[in-house]
C-alpha positions in Angstrom: -3.4 -8.2 29.2 0.1 -6.9 30.0 0.8 -6.1 26.4 -2.5 -4.2 26.1 -1.7 -2.2 29.2 1.8 -1.3 27.9 0.3 -0.4 24.5 -2.2 2.0 26.1 0.5 3.7 28.2 2.8 4.1 25.1 -0.1 5.4 23.0 -1.0 8.0 25.6 2.7 9.1 25.8 2.9 9.4 22.1 -0.3 11.5 21.9 0.9 14.0 24.5 4.2 14.6 22.9 3.1 14.4 19.2 0.9 17.5 19.2 3.7 19.8 18.3 5.5 17.4 15.9 5.4 17.7 12.2 7.4 16.0 9.6 7.9 14.6 6.1 8.9 10.9 5.6 9.9 9.3 2.3 9.2 5.6 1.6 10.1 3.2 -1.2 8.0 0.1 -2.1 8.8 -3.3 -3.4 6.3 -6.0 -4.4 6.7 -9.6 -5.5 4.4 -10.8 -8.2 3.3 -14.4 -9.0 3.3 -15.1 -12.7 1.6 -18.0 -14.5 3.0 -18.0 -18.0 2.0 -20.2 -20.9 4.2 -23.1 -21.7 4.9 -21.7 -25.2 6.7 -18.6 -23.7 10.5 -19.1 -23.7 12.7 -18.5 -20.6 14.3 -15.3 -21.9 10.9 -13.6 -22.3 9.7 -14.9 -18.9 12.8 -13.3 -17.3 12.3 -10.0 -19.1 8.7 -9.9 -18.0 9.6 -10.6 -14.4 12.1 -7.7 -14.5 9.6 -5.3 -16.1 7.0 -6.1 -13.4 9.6 -5.7 -10.6 10.5 -2.2 -11.8 6.9 -1.2 -12.3 6.1 -1.8 -8.6 9.1 0.1 -7.3 7.5 3.3 -6.2 8.4 6.3 -4.0 5.9 7.8 -1.6 5.7 10.8 0.7 4.0 10.9 4.1 3.4 14.4 5.6 2.1 14.6 9.2 1.2 17.3 11.6 -0.6 16.7 14.9 -3.3 14.2 14.4 -3.5 14.7 10.6 -1.5 13.1 7.8 -1.5 12.9 4.0 0.2 10.1 1.9 0.9 10.4 -1.8 2.9 8.8 -4.5 5.7 11.0 -5.8 5.5 12.4 -9.3 7.9 11.3 -12.0 7.6 7.6 -11.5 9.5 5.1 -13.7 10.5 5.5 -17.3 8.5 3.2 -19.7 10.2 -0.2 -19.9 12.0 -1.4 -23.0 10.0 -4.0 -24.9 10.8 -7.6 -24.1 11.5 -10.2 -26.7 8.7 -10.2 -29.3 8.0 -6.6 -28.7 5.9 -7.0 -25.5 6.0 -4.1 -23.0 4.2 -4.2 -19.7 3.0 -1.0 -18.0 1.0 -1.3 -14.7 -1.5 1.6 -14.5 -2.1 2.8 -11.0 -4.0 5.9 -9.9 -2.2 8.7 -8.0 -4.2 8.5 -4.8 -4.2 11.2 -2.2 -4.8 9.6 1.2 -5.8 11.9 4.1 -6.2 10.6 7.6 -7.4 12.3 10.9 -6.6 10.1 13.9 -8.4 12.3 16.4 -11.6 12.0 14.5 -10.9 8.4 13.3 -11.8 9.1 9.7 -10.1 9.2 6.3 -10.6 10.8 2.9 -9.1 9.2 -0.2 -9.1 10.9 -3.6 -8.6 8.2 -6.2 -8.9 7.6 -10.0 -10.7 4.5 -11.2 -10.6 4.0 -15.0 -10.7 7.7 -15.7 -13.3 8.6 -13.1 -12.3 10.4 -9.9 -13.9 9.3 -6.6 -13.7 10.9 -3.2 -13.9 8.0 -0.7 -14.8 9.1 2.8 -15.3 6.7 5.8 -14.3 5.9 9.3 -11.1 4.1 10.2 -10.6 1.4 12.8 -7.4 0.7 14.7 -5.6 -2.5 13.9 -5.1 -5.0 16.7 -1.3 -4.8 16.6 0.6 -7.3 18.7 3.8 -5.7 20.2 6.8 -8.0 20.0 10.0 -7.9 22.0 12.4 -7.4 19.1 14.5 -4.3 18.3 16.5 -3.3 15.4 18.0 -0.1 14.0 16.7 1.6 10.8 19.1 4.4 9.9 19.6 6.4 13.1 16.4 5.2 14.7 15.9 2.4 17.2 12.8 0.5 16.1 10.4 -1.9 17.8 8.5 -4.7 16.1 4.7 -5.1 15.9 2.7 -7.8 14.1 -0.9 -7.9 12.8 -2.8 -10.9 11.4 -5.9 -10.9 9.3 -7.8 -13.1 6.9 -7.7 -11.9 3.3 -9.4 -13.0 0.1 -7.6 -13.3 -3.2 -9.7 -13.0 -6.3 -8.6 -14.1 -9.8 -10.1 -15.3 -13.1 -9.1 -18.3 -15.1 -8.5 -18.4 -18.9 -12.0 -19.8 -19.2 -13.5 -16.7 -17.5 -14.3 -18.5 -14.2 -13.8 -16.6 -10.9 -11.7 -18.1 -8.2 -11.5 -17.0 -4.6 -9.1 -18.1 -1.9 -9.1 -17.1 1.7 -6.0 -17.3 3.9 -4.3 -15.6 6.8 -1.8 -12.8 6.2 0.8 -11.6 8.7 2.0 -8.0 8.5 5.1 -6.9 10.3 5.8 -3.3 11.1 8.8 -1.5 12.7 8.1 1.7 14.5 10.3 4.2 16.5 9.6 5.9 19.8 12.1 8.5 18.8 9.3 10.0 16.7 6.3 9.6 19.0 3.4 9.9 16.5 0.9 7.3 15.5 1.2 7.9 11.8 2.6 5.6 9.1 2.6 4.9 5.4 -0.5 3.8 3.5 -2.9 2.0 5.9 -0.2 1.2 8.5 -0.7 3.4 11.6 -1.8 3.3 15.2 1.5 2.4 16.9 3.2 4.4 19.6 5.8 5.7 17.1 6.2 6.5 13.4 6.2 3.3 11.3 9.4 3.1 9.3 9.1 -0.3 7.7 6.3 -2.6 6.7 6.4 -6.1 5.2 3.6 -8.6 4.6 5.7 -11.2 2.8 5.0 -9.9 -0.7 4.7 -6.2 -0.3 7.2 -3.9 1.6 7.6 -0.3 2.4 10.9 1.1 3.7 11.4 4.7 5.0 14.5 6.2 3.4 14.4 9.7 4.9 12.7 11.6 7.7 12.7 15.4 8.2 11.2 16.5 11.5 9.8 20.0 12.1 11.1 21.4 8.7 11.7 25.1 8.3 8.9 25.3 5.8 5.6 24.7 7.5 4.0 21.3 6.8 0.6 21.9 5.4 -2.1 19.2 5.4 -5.0 19.8 3.0 -7.8 17.3 2.9 -8.7 16.3 -0.7 -12.0 17.5 -2.1 -12.2 16.3 -5.8 -14.3 13.4 -7.0 -17.6 11.8 -6.6 -18.3 11.2 -2.9 -18.7 7.5 -2.0 -18.4 5.4 1.2 -15.7 2.8 1.6 -17.9 -0.2 1.0 -19.5 1.4 -2.0 -16.2 2.1 -3.6 -14.9 -1.4 -2.9 -17.9 -2.8 -4.7 -17.4 -0.4 -7.7 -13.7 -1.3 -7.8 -14.4 -5.1 -7.8 -17.0 -4.8 -10.5 -14.7 -2.8 -12.7 -11.9 -5.4 -12.2 -14.1 -8.3 -13.1 -15.3 -6.4 -16.2 -11.7 -5.9 -17.4 -10.8 -9.5 -16.7 -13.8 -10.7 -18.7 -12.9 -8.5 -21.6 -9.3 -9.8 -21.5 -10.2 -13.4 -21.3 -12.8 -13.1 -24.0 -10.4 -11.3 -26.4 -7.9 -14.0 -26.8 -7.9 -17.6 -27.7 -7.2 -20.3 -25.1 -3.7 -21.8 -25.5 -2.5 -19.2 -28.0 1.0 -19.5 -26.5 1.2 -15.8 -25.5 -1.0 -15.7 -22.4 0.0 -15.0 -18.8 -1.8 -14.1 -15.6 -0.6 -12.0 -12.7 -1.6 -12.6 -9.1 -1.1 -9.7 -6.7 -2.0 -9.5 -3.1 -1.8 -11.7 0.0 
């Protein structure tokens, strides 16, 4: 109860003083990937595949915020195509350049995203996470940061070489570090709603780290809500995305022979 009271007071403080704040924050991501490689694949190739995948998930993102609005995008340029591993194999992870808009006063979001060549405009309401404030402090750059933790049940979906679906539920803990030096409730991706700007996020496998913040820049920060794509709700898009993923996995598993010595599967998520 005490934590809840403190959280409410801090959020009210942040809201009052954040109305005139605008800024641009840069983040870098890292993701660990579980690989299940065939026994016929030698250790040198396994190592090269691991390195390729690691580089593919190193991304740079920009968060622009002004008042109650923010927009979060992946930076252009990306990573140069990886050199082929032993045997001529090259791995490229294809990800859409989403434009994520959020309005905290109206508790809604708009996400412009590309799914297999088709653009969707996902619109829905947002719900605040039940963050637990922790009495831990650390410095990130010049900012004093406070710790917050969020726990949720997640479902991991995958497909075996025989084309069978497997689902696994487990609890995932996300840790965020926010700074009261920048009293806004914004943050990267889906991590927001704390009394200060979120500078670091880690869920054990995925992490985001803020590398630069520019407050009230000379050039005005402009937030434009995306408008392109087929309008869908959040649940509808989730269903479409899952169906497309299953379709791709079925095509992949059906297009190769079991035990051909060149197969591997990738597990991403909680």
